[in-house]
C-alpha positions, -999 to +999 in steps of 0.1 A: -095+240+230-115+233+260-110+200+278-136+175+290-138+172+327-149+141+345-173+146+374-167+115+398-183+105+429-166+120+461-152+091+482-168+102+514-173+079+544-209+071+536-200+064+500-171+040+509-194+022+533-221+015+506-195+005+480-178-018+504-212-035+511-219-037+474-186-053+467-190-079+495-225-087+484-215-090+448-185-113+458-209-133+481-234-138+453-207-148+428-193-174+449-228-185+458-239-189+422-209-209+412-215-235+439-251-239+435-250-273+416-231-289+444-259-289+470-292-286+452-305-316+434-340-323+447-370-316+422-402-301+434-430-320+419-461-309+437-479-275+429-510-255+437-532-246+408-564-226+406-573-215+371-605-211+350-607-211+313-569-203+312-548-211+281-524-240+281-496-216+280-507-198+311-512-231+328-477-243+319-462-208+331-481-211+364-467-248+369-431-237+360-432-209+386-438-236+412-415-265+402-381-272+387-393-286+355-390-268+322-415-274+293-404-281+256-429-276+230-433-259+196-464-238+186-469-260+155-470-291+175-495-281+204-527-261+205-514-235+228-547-215+226-567-243+241-583-235+275-587-255+306-600-253+342-582-268+371-585-263+409-560-284+429-537-283+459-503-300+463-510-321+432-483-339+414-472-322+381-478-355+361-513-355+374-519-319+363-503-326+329-527-355+323-556-332+331-542-304+307-538-330+278-569-348+284-587-351+250-559-338+230-536-353+204-505-349+225-486-367+253-455-357+272-422-372+282-400-363+312-362-362+306-341-349+334-353-314+342-374-312+310-409-322+302-412-326+263-446-324+245-451-348+215-479-359+194-495-392+201-483-422+181-500-426+147-509-460+140-499-456+104-464-449+114-458-477+139-422-488+136-417-525+128-393-537+155-375-559+129-364-528+109-327-521+111-320-491+135-292-468+135-279-441+161-275-406+149-254-381+170-247-344+165-249-309+180-276-282+176-264-246+176-277-211+169-266-187+142-237-176+164-224-211+168-234-214+204-249-247+216-287-247+223-294-269+254-331-282+257-337-283+219-363-310+209-350-337+185-375-364+172-381-388+145-405-373+119-423-406+114-426-415+151-428-384+173-428-405+203-392-412+196-375-381+207-347-366+229-336-331+240-302-317+237-278-316+265-262-284+280-236-286+253-262-288+225-255-325+218-278-352+213-280-389+205-312-407+190-319-441+176-340-439+145-359-468+127-338-466+096-313-447+075-341-433+054-358-416+085-361-378+090-352-359+121-371-327+133-354-301+153-373-274+172-368-250+201-388-221+214-379-189+195-364-207+166-379-220+133-385-257+131-363-278+107-365-313+094-334-330+079-332-363+061-309-388+078-297-404+045-279-430+064-257-406+082-247-412+119-236-376+125-259-345+118-250-312+130-276-284+126-280-247+131-314-233+141-324-200+128-342-176+152-379-166+144-386-131+134-399-112+163-411-077+172-435-070+144-464-087+162-459-065+193-490-047+202-485-009+208-509+013+226-521+043+205-549+068+210-581+052+219-568+016+211-539-006+202-522-015+169-497-041+158-462-025+157-461-038+120-490-017+110-481+016+125-479+045+101-472+074+126-443+081+147-449+062+179-424+047+203-431+022+230-413+018+261-414-013+281-408-004+317-393-037+330-357-025+326-365+007+346-379-011+377-344-015+393-336+021+392-340+044+423-365+065+405-386+091+425-410+100+395-421+087+363-408+117+341-372+107+351-380+071+341-384+083+303-351+099+301-331+085+273-358+060+263-373+079+234-357+094+203-369+130+198-377+137+233-355+161+253-359+152+290-338+170+316-337+165+353-340+201+363-334+196+401-326+171+428-350+186+453-373+162+469-410+169+460-398+192+431-378+168+409-400+163+379-380+164+347-385+189+318-400+171+288-400+185+252-412+163+225-397+176+192-385+208+206-403+240+219-436+242+202-450+276+216-440+306+237-461+293+264-467+258+278-448+232+258-455+202+281-469+170+264-504+158+272-503+128+295-530+101+295-530+076+322-554+046+318-576+067+296-576+097+319-558+130+314-533+132+343-498+143+353-468+120+353-465+127+392-498+108+394-483+074+387-457+055+407-429+043+383-433+007+396-470+007+385-461+010+349-471-016+324-464+001+291-456+037+278-463+049+243-449+083+231-469+098+202-448+123+184-462+133+150-495+149+141-511+116+127-506+098+160-517+128+182-545+143+162-571+120+178-565+141+210-570+175+192-562+207+208-542+193+238-518+173+218-497+197+198-467+191+221-470+153+218-488+127+240-475+102+266-498+073+269-494+053+301-510+019+309-505+007+344-504-029+356-536-050+353-545-084+371-543-117+352-563-149+357-547-173+382-538-175+417-529-144+438-495-130+433-475-106+455-447-085+441-425-065+465-400-040+452-379-019+476-345+000+478-325+021+502-299+046+493-277+076+501-279+109+480-250+133+476-243+164+455-230+154+421-205+185+420-203+219+435-178+245+429-147+251+451-147+285+467-121+307+486-119+303+522-104+320+553-073+341+549-072+337+511-106+349+508-101+379+529-068+389+512-084+387+478-116+405+489-093+433+502-076+435+468-109+437+450-119+466+473-085+483+467-091+479+429-124+495+432-111+525+453-081+537+435-058+514+455-072+522+489-076+491+510-105+488+534-102+497+570-111+463+582-081+448+565-056+454+594-030+432+612-052+427+643-083+415+622-061+392+600-042+379+629-074+362+642-078+343+609-041+336+602-035+321+637-068+303+641-075+322+673-111+312+676-123+287+648-159+295+656-156+333+653-128+334+627-129+302+607-100+296+583-113+266+563-151+270+563-174+273+534-211+274+534-216+249+505-198+221+524-217+230+556-251+231+539-252+203+514-252+169+532-256+132+525-292+122+527-311+090+529-338+078+505-362+048+509-388+033+486-411+005+491-438-009+467-462-038+469-485-051+442-511-077+447-527-092+416-547-121+403-583-131+393-606-156+379-624-157+345-649-131+357-628-108+378-592-095+375-576-074+400-543-055+407-538-034+438-506-015+446-492+006+474-460+025+474-443+047+499-412+070+493-394+088+521-367+110+508-346+134+528-331+165+510-294+172+508-303+205+523-313+202+560-350+210+564-361+196+530-378+162+527-406+146+511-430+116+520-452+101+493-480+075+497-494+062+463-522+040+459-535+023+428-561-004+421-575-017+388-604-041+385-619-057+355-651-077+354-665-099+325-702-106+319-724-121+292-698-146+280-670-120+280-690-098+257-694-071+286-663-058+302-664-034+332-634-015+345-629+004+377-596+023+383-589+040+415-556+060+421-542+088+442-513+098+463-507+117+495-474+138+494-461+158+523-431+181+513-412+201+539-389+230+530-370+257+547-392+285+557-381+312+532-381+286+503-351+267+488-343+295+464-337+318+493-318+292+512-294+285+482-291+324+477-278+327+513-254+298+508-238+315+478-240+351+491-226+345+526-188+351+530-167+322+541-155+343+572-189+339+588-204+305+600-240+296+598-242+289+635-218+299+663-225+277+695-218+303+720-239+330+703-265+317+679-274+319+642-261+346+620-284+362+595-273+341+566-286+311+585-320+324+590-338+294+574-322+270+597-327+292+628-364+292+619-364+254+617-348+251+651-375+275+666-404+254+650-407+272+617-417+253+587-428+254+550-450+225+543-469+215+512-496+188+512-508+173+479-537+150+476-550+141+441-576+114+436-585+098+403-616+076+398-624+060+363-652+038+355-656+023+320-677-002+301-671-020+268-698-041+250-695-063+220-728-057+203-720-078+172-689-095+158-666-067+152-687-040+166-680-026+200-692+003+220-669+018+248-679+045+275-661+059+304-665+085+332-636+101+348-634+121+380-600+138+390-599+158+421-567+176+433-561+194+465-529+214+474-522+233+506-492+254+515-485+266+551-457+288+562-448+296+597-419+321+602-412+324+640-398+356+655-360+353+656-329+373+666-298+372+645-262+382+649-239+398+623-202+399+623-189+434+619-157+445+601-140+450+633-146+414+643-174+420+667-208+404+668-238+427+667-272+416+678-300+424+654-337+433+660-361+404+665-380+396+633-419+396+632-435+363+633-459+355+604-482+327+593-493+321+558-518+296+544-525+291+506-551+263+494-561+254+459-586+228+447-595+216+413-621+191+399-621+177+365-650+156+351-648+139+317-669+115+299-658+097+268-678+073+244-667+055+212-680+030+188-655+008+171-660-013+141-636-038+127-641-062+096-624-079+068-633-069+031-626-099+010-594-117+017-571-086+014-585-057+033-588-052+070-609-021+080-611-005+114-633+026+121-637+045+153-661+074+161-665+091+195-671+122+215-657+136+247-669+161+271-648+177+299-653+205+325-628+219+350-633+241+381-605+256+401-604+276+433-577+292+453-576+309+486-550+326+507-548+342+540-520+356+564-512+374+596-481+387+613-470+402+645-478+372+667-472+378+704-458+343+709-442+318+685-473+297+682-486+289+646-523+297+652-539+322+628-564+335+654-537+350+677-519+371+649-525+407+648-558+414+629-544+447+615-520+427+594-545+403+581-545+396+543-570+375+525-573+366+487-590+343+464-593+334+428-612+310+405-618+298+371-638+271+352-637+258+317-656+233+296-647+215+263-666+193+239-650+172+211-660+150+184-635+126+167-632+098+141-604+075+127-604+052+098-577+025+093-571+004+062-547-025+059-544-040+024-526-072+020-506-065+052-485-043+029-502-010+024-517+009+053-537+041+054-550+060+083-571+092+084-582+111+117-603+142+122-612+158+155-635+188+161-630+207+194-650+233+212-634+253+241-649+278+264-617+298+263-625+314+230-652+336+215-650+314+183-652+282+202-647+255+174-617+242+157-613+212+133-581+193+131-573+166+104-544+142+098-536+114+074-508+088+073-497+060+050-473+032+053-457+006+030-442-027+041-416-030+013-403-062+029-436-080+021-433-075-016-425-105-038-394-089-052-376-091-018-387-126-011-351-138-017-335-114+006-333-135+036-314-110+058-342-085+056-368-091+082-388-058+079-387-026+059-416-001+061-419+033+049-440+059+065-454+093+059-479+116+077-494+150+078-516+167+103-528+199+120-534+203+156-546+231+179-532+245+211-554+262+236-530+260+266-529+298+269-544+304+303-579+312+312-598+343+304-572+358+281-599+364+256-630+372+277-618+397+304-598+429+309-571+429+337-576+455+365-553+468+392-573+479+423-542+487+443-535+521+431-536+558+442-543+591+427-536+627+438-565+650+440-560+684+457-528+671+473-546+642+488-540+606+478-572+586+471-575+549+463-581+540+428-584+512+402-575+510+365-576+487+336-540+475+331-548+451+302-576+449+275-591+417+264-590+406+227-620+386+218-605+376+184-580+354+202-582+318+189-563+286+187-526+283+181-522+260+151-495+233+147-489+217+114-465+187+110-451+167+082-433+135+091-415+109+070-396+078+082-388+042+079-385+012+101-360-016+093-351-049+108-323-074+097-311-108+107-344-120+120-350-085+137-320-090+159-310-056+146-337-029+142-337+007+134-361+036+131-356+070+113-379+101+112-375+134+096-402+161+106-410+197+099-433+212+127-447+246+120-466+265+147-487+296+137-510+321+155-488+317+186-501+342+214-478+371+222-480+407+234-474+434+209-466+469+218-495+493+223-496+531+223-488+546+257-518+570+254-541+540+262-528+541+297-521+503+298-493+487+317-496+453+298-504+447+261-532+423+252-524+388+240-529+384+202-522+355+177-493+370+159-461+347+161-449+318+144-423+292+149-408+262+131-389+232+142-371+208+119-354+176+130-343+140+128-347+111+150-328+078+150-332+047+172-313+013+168-316-019+188-297-052+190-310-082+208-288-114+207-265-137+224-228-145+226-222-179+241-240-177+275-241-139+275-275-123+267-273-089+251-296-060+246-284-028+234-301+005+220-290+039+209-311+069+203-301+103+188-322+132+178-316+167+165-340+195+165-334+230+149-358+257+162-363+290+145-388+319+152-403+329+118-426+357+128-430+381+158-460+401+146-440+423+123-412+429+149-376+418+142-367+410+178-378+413+215-353+415+244-362+399+278-345+405+311-315+419+294-302+384+286-327+366+265-339+375+229-366+364+206-355+371+172-367+363+138-346+336+122-330+326+154-339+299+181-364+308+209-350+322+241-315+326+229-289+342+251-281+377+243-253+400+252-216+411+245-190+391+226-156+394+242-120+394+230-103+383+262-089+409+286-073+442+282-036+436+287-024+472+290-035+508+287-023+509+252-045+480+244-075+500+259-066+531+238-063+511+206-097+495+211-118+524+223-123+559+212-114+576+245-127+610+233-162+596+232-160+570+261-138+542+271-161+518+288-197+505+291-223+517+316-201+546+328-172+523+340-137+533+332-118+503+316-087+493+332-060+466+323-073+432+333-109+441+325-129+422+301-126+433+266-160+436+250-161+434+212-171+467+195-191+450+167-203+482+150-169+497+151-179+531+164-153+530+191-178+528+220-192+498+237-230+504+238-261+483+238-260+483+199-229+460+201-248+432+218-256+401+196-267+364+200-244+345+223-258+309+224-289+288+228-303+270+259-317+240+239-293+212+225-285+205+189-283+167+196-298+145+223-281+111+227-287+081+249-275+045+250-288+015+269-269-017+275-283-047+293-262-079+297-273-112+313-251-140+323-265-169+341-282-154+370-263-121+368-275-090+351-257-057+343-274-024+331-255+007+318-275+038+307-256+067+291-273+100+283-261+133+270-267+164+251-245+183+226-245+217+211-260+236+241-250+267+260-253+277+297-249+313+309-234+309+345-233+344+356-240+354+392-230+341+426-196+325+428-188+329+393-186+368+396-161+376+425-175+390+458-209+395+442-226+423+461-194+432+479-186+400+500-203+369+485-187+335+481-163+335+453-149+307+430-115+293+439-102+300+404-101+337+412-069+330+431-053+332+396-069+365+386-053+391+365-029+414+384+002+434+376+020+404+390+000+380+369-006+397+336-010+366+315-040+354+334-073+350+314-093+355+345-107+390+350-093+416+374-109+416+409-134+443+418-160+447+447-184+467+424-211+444+413-219+464+382-185+453+369-199+418+367-235+423+357-229+429+321-241+399+302-214+386+279-199+353+265-172+355+292-197+336+314-211+316+285-201+279+287-205+249+264-230+229+286-226+196+264-221+167+285-221+128+284-233+111+316-232+075+328-267+081+342-273+047+357-253+017+365-272-016+379-257-049+389-283-075+400-283-112+408-315-135+407-316-163+433-322-198+416-357-209+421-344-243+436-331-224+466-366-209+472-384-242+475-407-246+503-407-210+515-436-198+493-412-174+472-410-177+435-386-150+426-358-130+444-336-104+429-311-084+447-292-054+431-269-024+437-273+007+417-256+041+412-274+070+397-256+098+381-223+079+384-199+098+360-202+129+339-180+142+312-183+179+305-164+210+294-182+234+319-154+249+341-171+265+370-179+233+389-217+233+384-237+202+371-244+207+334-279+193+337-300+223+347-331+242+336-326+253+300-327+292+305-313+295+339-288+324+337-275+322+373-263+295+395-292+296+421-306+262+418-310+231+439-281+207+428-284+174+411-278+143+433-258+111+428-277+082+446-259+049+457-286+024+464-292-014+471-326-029+465-345-062+463-374-076+443-394-106+458-423-123+443-447-146+461 
């Protein structure tokens, strides 16, 4: 049985310093918070206020933000929807409240730090002073028995006679007589009235109001109340994500949504977007979900995580069908922050941190490496040791003669992967009046890579403006956004750099001060000589929208979107000279390389216009109807250019001085257009029965038959609203849902249907002379059409104990048909590539579960959530074929998961020659691929029992996508402290870690895992680690020997924060300050044995990837 390993942070000097600072800061803040009451008593009573037609609630919030008073009122006691206009500077709170309540039926009373709102005294209930008064005392608590400070207690017949509870929930009030009644109220709790009945002690428990069902959720082309949703939609509120050191929005979604497999595939700056699959793999091609940002199709990289206002994930066909052919893989709807009426607010968020590798394998070094490498070569050469393995050569390493030339404790991994800094700053300015709202934000990310030469700098800008005209009947929106990102990489690319790190022997340094760079250090040598690989990305998004309320319930919306993107890559590789260490220990100078300059540029422009008409009305007293109809037109143009020259006379990156004879130029372009019509009908009957129907008709220039129609329907039943459940007090909500729908998928690339593919770089022989030639290598198939996705979804939502505990469950079946694939064609056609045809099919079945708890224990606020989802993927058709094998290690097979790992099963190691003879038919052959089996070799299973190991013995080994995806969030609040823990994990997934490091001396001399010191040998016959060889073919055979259980559970994020009390911010113009410390990728539990991070690209079959990073950071949030 494999044991779970725990991947812990390495206690390097940098980490120790950060943790020490975090401990000191936490201790200081704790002591600070416990002594606040000793030195702060003064009340701030003057505020600045400038609002127009603002609601009473908004005014009270604005006043609270500037003073130390807290308001106590109940929604059934005051008209909180009433609007007022006030413009004042340094005005007393009491003066402003007089203005707010002018003409109303309410007054206020100040008691300590509270301002209580009460109805004016009714003349019919004036108390006779001669009546006998009694004093009533008691305690007000919540359902957990915890006291409620600040609760409102007043006499029902005389609401001017009232008090509020103290910090322990106690109260004392004189009432007019023993026949009076007391009313108890507090925000978030149901108001209760109790008859005094001559009692002098009355304790009461207030019951929390039911919450959550009135929450508004963003859906396609609109919003709906959460209670009325009939599809599978999840909403993510980003407040809890703001304190994490997130470099991109895709990572922010990880663990927040049931049914979404989100994996951080790399820690590389500028290339760290997560892989996102909603309800599994949906096609053989692109399975990315559609992303809509403020109504415009975009990319998650386009939006700064700190600009997020709301995220909705649409998962089933009924929810996504309104977006038609682009939505078969799910939809992510993002709403960014908008301005609110009131004075200008400034919100700053920033953090600084240090990044480190989460985990890397330990490798053999120095003498141990050389001795085992010599043994491997001897095993491959009938016991003959290599000539370099002699006393003189080994003496230099054993005795540390020259640490630079003969390193004894050097490895490339430790020398290459470093600690790296990360800084992020973000400022948002927002505010507005009745007629104009604005929100403008600027963010700047500066992230160094853990590999020297890799970094990214990203400037993001976003501005949202909203104007109102014609008594708010006309609304105009202008959204401007974009970013400028510069990413630097090593000259040959990060894959090459990491390859060199893993292939380089530990006996050769990257750099020898007295000599120079060795060949394995070419990327860093190029950097020292001015070489670079720089990518510049500059997308710009402009959206203009108008909304006009023509009649009551009738609204027309229109928008125009422009998305422009420019990307440029330039690579300068200067002329360099490297040295290599020979087997005799001598350095040999190489031939200077040829300098080269490459430039690639691509631009794209998307134009989209969208118009809708929306009608809402009520039919009688029982039916709410909403109808939507619209159309969308979109066009895209793309261009790409490339140029390069080599053989530069000097190391100057100017294209003009390169050798013209080496010049290469290229270009490509494509364009497309789409037209769509869509409609949706919603019916809500008695707030119990919901029906929704959607249809979309899409036209695409990618197909000969351009049009497709995609319908959907869903129903919902709020069982908890039925009369037969009225007596079930603990049940706050129970809703059953079901949906069905069809979607198209046209993400198949451009011109697959319309054009043949031609290769013009060919030659042919005529009369013994070679001539240039061109040939068609792939024929077009004009019958190519939409891939079709059909989905059935059933689920329920439940809430109990006033919705303190809520849960959601969904079961779905998703069938994808007419998937594009290439079928074999006759060789007589002379084609090197088969055409794409609609031939394959795939099915996903799964369940999704999410549970949340929001409550309180004494002074501790608790919010917890758990998500779990499972998706079973199966290929159901391959155009009549049973299976297709790819790259000798992946297989598509009918009845099996997509992209399954394929190879040989193993049965341990051969322990002796007798073991080999009993397993194989030595008369036919005793090994695979012409290699003679030896004791200590891997024992491949002979599945067909013919006594020979052949390709026919291969079988399914594992799958790259997990059976279960799990996450858990726990947020705790105590006084001014907050603690957040985020766990994430996957279970039932495999990883094929075959290649560098895991195979000994790969290619002859590569870095080798330290576990091979315990490899099988005649002196160590009980080892389960294979015999050492220097022949790479011995270790290139794909088998489950290198297959690992890649399940893991990760403490993805830990955040500890403290909010400075407002009293301490008096007079400095600051309304809010929060400081925090954070650790990302803090701990990992996994069974993987080779020392690699388990969170990696799904089908990666080797170890050549940029590692995940652990980030220690400290940050601050300041509001002005």
